[in-house]
C-alpha positions as CSV (number, residue, x, y, z in Angstrom):
1,M,-58.5,38.2,-14.9
2,K,-55.5,38.0,-16.4
3,N,-53.4,38.7,-13.3
4,I,-55.1,35.4,-11.8
5,K,-54.6,33.0,-14.7
6,T,-50.8,34.1,-14.7
7,F,-50.3,33.7,-10.8
8,L,-52.2,30.3,-11.4
9,V,-50.0,29.0,-14.2
10,T,-46.8,30.2,-12.2
11,C,-48.1,28.3,-9.2
12,L,-48.7,25.0,-10.8
13,V,-44.9,25.2,-12.8
14,L,-43.8,25.7,-9.1
15,I,-45.7,22.8,-7.5
16,A,-44.9,20.8,-10.9
17,L,-40.8,21.3,-10.2
18,I,-40.8,20.6,-6.5
19,V,-43.2,17.1,-7.4
20,A,-40.3,16.2,-10.0
21,G,-37.3,17.1,-7.6
22,F,-39.0,15.0,-4.8
23,I,-39.7,12.1,-7.0
24,L,-35.9,12.0,-8.3
25,Y,-34.7,12.4,-4.9
26,A,-36.9,9.7,-3.6
27,T,-35.7,7.2,-6.3
28,S,-32.2,7.9,-6.1
29,H,-32.2,6.9,-2.4
30,L,-35.0,3.8,-2.6
31,S,-32.4,1.8,-4.7
32,G,-30.0,1.6,-1.3
33,K,-26.4,3.4,-1.0
34,D,-25.3,6.1,-3.6
35,A,-22.2,5.9,-5.6
36,V,-20.2,7.7,-3.1
37,S,-21.0,6.2,0.0
38,E,-20.2,2.6,-1.8
39,Q,-17.2,4.3,-2.7
40,M,-16.4,5.1,0.8
41,E,-16.9,1.9,2.3
42,K,-14.4,0.1,-0.5
43,T,-11.6,2.8,-0.1
44,G,-12.2,3.6,3.7
45,G,-12.4,7.0,2.8
46,P,-13.9,10.1,0.8
47,V,-14.1,9.7,-2.9
48,G,-11.3,12.4,-4.3
49,L,-9.9,13.5,-1.4
50,V,-6.7,14.8,-1.8
51,G,-4.1,12.9,0.6
52,N,-6.3,9.7,1.0
53,D,-4.0,7.7,-0.2
54,K,-2.2,6.1,2.9
55,D,-0.1,3.0,2.6
56,S,0.3,0.1,4.9
57,H,2.6,2.1,6.7
58,G,0.6,5.8,6.9
59,C,2.7,7.3,4.7
60,I,0.8,9.3,1.8
61,A,2.6,8.9,-1.4
62,S,0.4,12.1,-3.2
63,A,2.4,14.1,-0.4
64,G,5.9,12.5,-1.3
65,Y,6.1,10.3,1.3
66,I,7.3,6.7,1.5
67,W,8.4,4.4,4.0
68,S,12.0,4.1,5.4
69,E,12.7,0.6,6.1
70,L,16.4,2.0,7.7
71,L,14.7,4.7,9.7
72,Q,11.6,3.4,10.8
73,E,9.1,6.4,9.7
74,C,7.4,7.8,6.7
75,I,9.6,10.0,5.0
76,R,10.2,12.4,1.8
77,P,13.6,11.2,0.2
78,F,14.6,14.2,-1.4
79,E,14.0,16.4,1.7
80,K,16.2,13.3,4.2
81,G,18.2,12.0,1.9
82,V,21.1,12.9,-0.6
83,K,20.3,13.6,-4.3
84,L,22.5,11.9,-6.9
85,L,21.7,12.8,-10.5
86,G,21.8,10.1,-13.2
87,I,25.2,10.5,-15.5
88,D,23.8,8.7,-18.4
89,S,21.5,10.5,-21.0
90,D,18.7,8.1,-20.2
91,D,18.9,8.6,-16.6
92,A,20.0,12.3,-16.5
93,V,16.3,13.7,-15.8
94,Y,16.1,11.0,-12.8
95,A,17.6,11.3,-9.4
96,A,18.6,8.9,-6.8
97,Y,18.6,9.5,-3.1
98,L,20.5,8.2,-0.2
99,V,19.3,7.7,2.9
100,F,21.8,7.3,6.2
101,D,21.4,6.4,9.8
102,A,22.7,8.3,12.2
103,D,26.6,6.9,12.1
104,Q,26.0,6.4,8.5
105,S,27.0,2.3,9.1
106,K,24.1,1.8,6.9
107,V,22.3,3.4,3.6
108,E,18.9,3.3,2.1
109,V,19.0,3.5,-1.7
110,F,15.9,4.9,-3.5
111,L,16.6,4.7,-6.8
112,P,13.7,6.2,-9.3
113,T,12.8,3.0,-11.3
114,E,12.8,0.6,-8.5
115,D,10.0,0.0,-5.6
116,Q,12.1,-1.7,-3.5
117,H,15.0,0.2,-1.5
118,P,17.8,-1.9,-0.1
119,I,19.7,-0.9,2.9
120,L,23.7,-1.6,2.4
121,C,26.2,-1.6,4.9
122,K,29.1,0.4,5.4
123,D,32.7,-1.5,4.2
124,V,36.0,0.7,5.0
125,I,38.3,-0.5,2.2
126,G,41.1,2.1,2.6
127,L,41.9,5.2,4.3
128,D,39.9,7.1,1.5
129,E,37.6,4.7,0.4
130,V,34.4,3.5,1.8
131,V,32.0,1.6,0.5
132,W,28.0,0.2,1.0
133,T,27.2,-3.0,-0.2
134,S,25.0,-6.0,0.6
135,S,25.1,-9.7,0.0
136,E,21.9,-9.1,-2.1
137,P,22.8,-10.3,-5.9
138,G,22.1,-7.3,-7.8
139,A,22.0,-5.0,-5.3
140,P,23.6,-1.4,-5.9
141,V,26.8,-0.3,-4.6
142,V,27.4,2.9,-3.0
143,Q,30.9,4.5,-3.0
144,K,32.6,7.3,-2.1
145,S,35.2,8.6,-4.9
146,D,37.0,12.0,-5.2
147,G,34.6,13.2,-2.3
148,K,31.5,12.3,-4.0
149,L,29.3,9.5,-3.6
150,Q,28.3,7.5,-6.3
151,V,25.7,4.6,-7.3
152,L,27.0,1.8,-8.7
153,L,24.5,-0.2,-11.0
154,D,26.1,-4.0,-12.0
155,G,29.5,-2.5,-11.7
156,T,28.9,0.6,-13.7
157,C,28.1,4.2,-11.9
158,A,24.9,5.2,-12.9
159,F,24.1,8.2,-10.2
160,V,26.8,10.7,-8.8
161,E,26.1,13.3,-6.5
162,E,25.6,16.9,-7.7
């Protein structure tokens, strides 16, 4: 008799748990879409999916890709570009990157604190001096001095090639 009572109580508890689970499931789905489905509609992809942060050009920022207007493709400046380190103590931990076109007539400047990446055109000043400039006010200037590339901001050398 004791075994039958234990069996019946166990069966009733299991049935109660199954019914409670069904009720919870049904009530969460009767209200419409769940939070994950709503977020997927808003963002166009699964929530929290690594690499699901494509910009308007299809570049995945979380993987280090950014659009290069000069090359017309998604690039990683630290792979395609020439690295220049900050010379000021405040900029010493930052790096700028220069990405050149095939014949080095143009350069795109990737500065660590700027969202815009100006494209500069090459000017030959003398036999040993080459600079890349833009007509845009406040644009950086790139020059090659003593065999090393430099980025000038407001006329002052801010970054120098490693």
